[in-house]
C-alpha positions in Angstrom: 47.7 68.5 157.9 47.4 66.4 161.1 50.8 67.5 162.4 50.0 71.1 161.6 46.7 70.8 163.4 48.5 69.2 166.4 50.8 72.2 166.6 47.9 74.6 166.2 45.9 72.9 169.0 48.9 72.9 171.3 49.3 76.6 170.6 45.6 77.0 171.2 45.8 75.5 174.7 48.9 77.6 175.5 47.1 80.7 174.1 44.5 80.4 176.9 47.2 82.1 179.0 49.2 84.1 176.5 48.6 85.7 173.1 44.8 85.5 173.1 44.2 86.3 176.8 44.0 89.4 178.9 44.0 88.7 182.6 44.0 90.6 185.8 42.8 90.3 189.3 40.2 93.0 190.1 39.6 94.5 193.5 42.5 92.7 195.1 45.2 95.3 194.9 47.5 93.0 193.0 49.3 93.7 189.7 47.7 91.8 186.8 49.7 88.7 186.0 51.5 88.7 182.6 51.2 84.9 182.7 47.6 83.9 183.2 48.4 80.2 183.1 50.1 80.8 186.4 46.6 81.2 187.9 46.5 78.4 190.4 44.2 75.4 190.3 42.3 75.5 193.6 39.2 74.0 195.1 37.6 77.4 195.0 38.3 81.1 194.3 40.3 81.0 191.0 39.6 81.7 187.4 37.6 80.5 184.3 39.0 80.9 180.8 37.2 80.5 177.5 38.9 78.1 175.1 38.8 78.7 171.4 38.8 75.3 169.7 38.7 76.4 166.1 36.2 76.9 163.3 34.4 74.6 160.8 31.8 74.6 158.0 28.5 73.1 159.1 26.4 70.8 156.9 24.2 73.7 155.8 27.3 75.6 154.6 27.4 78.1 157.5 30.6 78.9 159.3 30.7 78.1 163.0 33.2 78.9 165.7 33.7 76.1 168.2 34.2 77.1 171.8 34.8 75.5 175.2 36.2 76.7 178.5 38.5 75.8 181.4 37.3 76.2 185.0 40.3 76.0 187.3 38.1 75.6 190.4 38.1 71.9 191.3 35.0 72.0 193.5 33.3 75.3 192.5 30.8 75.5 189.7 29.8 79.0 188.9 26.7 80.6 187.4 27.5 83.8 185.5 24.7 85.4 183.5 25.3 87.2 180.1 26.4 90.7 180.8 29.6 92.5 182.0 31.0 89.3 183.6 30.1 86.9 180.7 30.1 88.7 177.4 30.9 88.1 173.7 31.7 91.1 171.6 30.8 92.5 169.2 27.2 91.5 168.8 26.7 90.4 172.4 26.9 90.2 175.3 24.8 87.1 174.7 25.7 84.8 171.8 24.6 81.5 173.3 27.5 80.9 175.6 27.1 78.9 178.8 26.0 80.6 182.0 26.8 77.6 184.2 30.4 76.6 184.3 31.3 73.0 185.3 34.7 72.3 186.8 37.8 71.4 184.7 38.2 71.5 180.9 34.9 71.4 178.9 35.4 70.9 175.2 33.3 72.3 172.3 30.3 73.1 174.5 28.8 75.7 172.1 29.2 77.2 168.7 28.8 80.7 167.3 27.5 81.1 163.7 29.3 83.8 161.8 28.7 85.1 158.2 30.6 83.5 155.3 32.3 86.8 154.7 33.5 87.0 158.3 37.0 87.4 156.8 39.6 88.8 159.3 37.1 89.9 161.8 37.3 88.8 165.4 35.1 88.0 168.4 36.2 88.1 172.0 34.7 86.3 175.0 35.3 87.8 178.4 34.6 85.9 181.7 35.0 87.4 185.1 35.1 84.8 187.9 36.2 85.2 191.5 37.7 88.6 190.6 39.8 87.3 187.7 39.1 88.6 184.2 40.1 86.5 181.2 39.5 87.3 177.5 40.1 85.1 174.5 40.0 86.0 170.8 38.1 83.9 168.2 38.6 84.1 164.4 38.5 82.1 161.2 42.2 81.9 160.3 42.9 79.0 158.0 45.3 77.3 160.4 42.5 77.0 162.9 40.2 75.0 160.7 39.0 71.9 162.5 37.1 68.8 161.4 34.7 67.8 164.1 32.7 65.4 161.9 35.5 63.2 160.6 38.9 62.2 161.9 41.0 62.2 158.7 43.4 59.5 159.9 41.0 56.9 161.3 37.8 57.9 159.5 36.2 58.0 162.9 32.9 60.0 163.2 31.1 61.4 166.3 28.5 59.4 168.1 24.8 59.8 167.0 22.2 61.0 169.5 18.4 60.8 169.2 15.8 62.1 171.6 13.1 59.9 170.1 13.7 56.4 168.8 12.5 57.4 165.4 13.4 61.0 165.7 16.1 63.1 164.0 19.8 62.5 164.6 22.3 64.9 166.2 26.0 64.5 165.8 29.1 66.7 166.4 29.0 70.2 167.9 25.7 71.7 168.9 24.0 74.1 166.5 20.3 74.1 167.5 18.0 73.1 170.4 17.7 69.3 169.8 14.6 68.8 172.0 12.2 70.8 174.2 10.5 69.7 177.5 8.3 71.1 180.2 8.7 70.4 183.9 7.7 71.6 187.4 9.9 72.6 190.3 10.8 69.6 192.4 9.3 67.0 190.0 11.8 64.7 188.2 11.7 65.1 184.5 12.5 62.0 182.5 15.2 62.4 179.8 15.6 59.6 177.4 18.2 59.3 174.6 19.3 56.7 172.0 23.0 56.8 171.3 25.1 54.9 168.7 28.6 55.0 167.3 30.2 53.4 164.3 33.7 53.8 165.5 36.9 54.3 163.5 37.1 52.6 160.1 40.8 52.5 159.2 44.2 52.4 160.9 42.8 50.7 164.0 44.3 47.6 165.5 41.8 45.0 166.6 41.7 44.4 170.4 39.5 42.6 172.9 37.6 45.7 174.1 39.3 48.4 176.1 40.1 51.2 173.7 38.9 49.4 170.6 36.8 51.6 168.3 34.5 49.2 166.5 33.4 50.1 162.9 34.8 47.9 160.2 37.1 46.1 162.6 34.1 44.7 164.5 35.7 45.7 167.8 33.5 47.0 170.7 33.3 50.7 170.7 33.0 52.3 174.2 30.4 55.0 174.4 29.8 57.3 177.4 27.0 59.8 177.8 26.8 62.6 180.3 24.3 65.3 181.3 24.9 68.7 182.8 23.3 72.1 183.2 24.3 74.7 180.6 22.0 77.6 181.5 19.2 78.2 184.0 18.2 80.1 187.1 18.4 77.3 189.6 20.1 74.1 190.5 19.6 70.9 188.4 20.0 67.5 190.0 20.4 64.4 187.8 19.5 60.9 189.1 22.4 59.7 186.9 24.6 62.3 185.3 26.2 59.3 183.4 23.3 57.0 182.6 23.9 53.4 181.5 23.3 52.7 177.8 21.3 49.7 176.8 23.1 48.6 173.6 20.6 45.8 173.0 17.9 48.5 172.8 19.4 50.9 170.4 21.7 52.5 173.0 18.7 53.7 175.0 19.6 55.6 178.2 17.3 57.3 180.7 17.9 59.7 183.6 15.9 62.3 185.4 16.5 66.0 186.1 15.0 67.8 189.0 14.9 71.6 189.1 15.1 73.9 192.1 13.6 77.0 190.6 11.2 78.0 187.8 12.5 79.5 184.6 14.0 78.5 181.3 16.9 76.1 181.3 19.2 74.6 178.7 20.8 71.2 179.5 23.8 69.7 177.7 24.2 66.0 176.9 27.6 64.8 175.6 28.4 61.5 174.0 32.1 60.4 173.9 33.5 57.5 172.0 37.0 56.1 172.4 38.6 59.3 171.1 37.9 60.7 174.5 37.5 64.2 175.8 38.4 66.8 173.2 39.1 64.0 170.7 42.6 63.7 172.0 43.2 67.3 170.9 41.9 66.9 167.4 38.4 68.2 168.0 36.8 64.9 166.8 35.0 62.8 167.6 32.4 63.5 170.2 28.8 65.0 170.2 27.3 67.8 172.3 23.6 68.5 172.1 21.5 71.1 173.9 17.9 70.6 175.1 15.5 73.3 176.4 13.4 72.9 179.5 10.6 75.3 180.6 10.1 74.8 184.3 7.0 76.2 186.1 6.6 76.7 189.8 5.4 73.8 191.9 1.6 73.8 192.3 0.6 74.8 195.8 -1.3 72.2 197.8 -4.4 73.2 199.7 
């Protein structure tokens, strides 16, 4: 099963530029490239491609499609609102996808809930960035089933996030808004989380830190938390995009977010254990959570 999933995920990454991708360069007078992976990685001016990670059954029995993206711009983050240039079809254009795109590969940043009888239906996600149009296909074929809540080989599970010390826990891919806040333009909003991770439980060699995973082995389990903008009309500045976790205080971590414009925002907080970004290609084990922030205009001084 693991070997088959490895092959499937390698195919998935390649599929960003082949079977599941349409691409062209609009308005440039160039012939659309038959090999979208040949799109260059540049500081600015190149493409963004959605990345279909797979599908899974959530705790409530619903079926969710797990999706990330790849921004080939090394220094250009883009904001693309839902619509012709950022659309999921059918049923869209807006199905909860990001409107702010960070640089590089971002794994499992959102999910799409589909009916249990979705069958052989398909969804497509089209992103137009810097004149490049890329479309991926999403489905629920059996060989694309992923297990984001448990690594079958090591029994590793995703980190646990809380937004109140005694509040509900969130783990694995995002499915709901985990917390809601109110803020004002230009005024730092304090964001506090509590993060923990049990680590892998079997097939793990003890070590003195480093990539040790903890759990039953008693080895230290590294845990990294990061904040980013997911949606919103203005810029968001974090005092620490990667805040320090206080393990002696339940994994407490605090940062602030400052907003440049009023409106409704969604922020993403990601927690990674030693399995790393994308779970080393196996879609486990990391946690993404979304929080909503309603930002009002700064009060005018008299």
